[in-house]
N, C-alpha and C positions, 0 to 999 in steps of 0.2 A: 542523599539528594541526587548524586550522579546516576544511580541506578534508576531512579524515578524519571529523570530526564531522558535516559536511554530508551524508555518505553513511551513516555508521553509525547515527546517530540515527533517520533515517527508516526504515532497514532494521530496526532494533529495534522501531519502532512497527508496521511491516508484519508482523513476526513475532508481535507481541502480538495484532494484529488477527486473524491466521490462527488463533491459539490460541482466541480468543474465538469465531470462526466455527465452529471444530471442536467446541467445547463446546455449540454450539446458539444462541449469541447472534449473530444476523445483523445487529444494529445496531451498527456500529462507526464511529468517526470517520475521515474521510479524512485521509491523511497529506499535509502540505504538501511537495511535491517537484515542481518544474515542469521538470525537465531531460528531454531527449529521449534518454535512454540506457536501458539494460535495466531499471534500477530504476524509471524513469519509466513504462515500459510495464507493469510489474507493478502500479504504483499507479493508472494510468489506462488500463485496457484499452479496446479499441474497444467502443463501445456495441453491444449486440445486442438484438434484439427478442425478448422472451420471451413475448409474447402469442400465443395460439393462435386 
């Protein structure tokens, strides 16, 4: 059960953040998830330079 919560709780927070961003709020909290799996990649994407 603990393992499932360790995955589903961060996933729920990421989904909530996505809804906030979709509604125009670009300031959302980072989700604490430090694993190097697919969910970790969604949470911490590679940094890109957005300056022109």
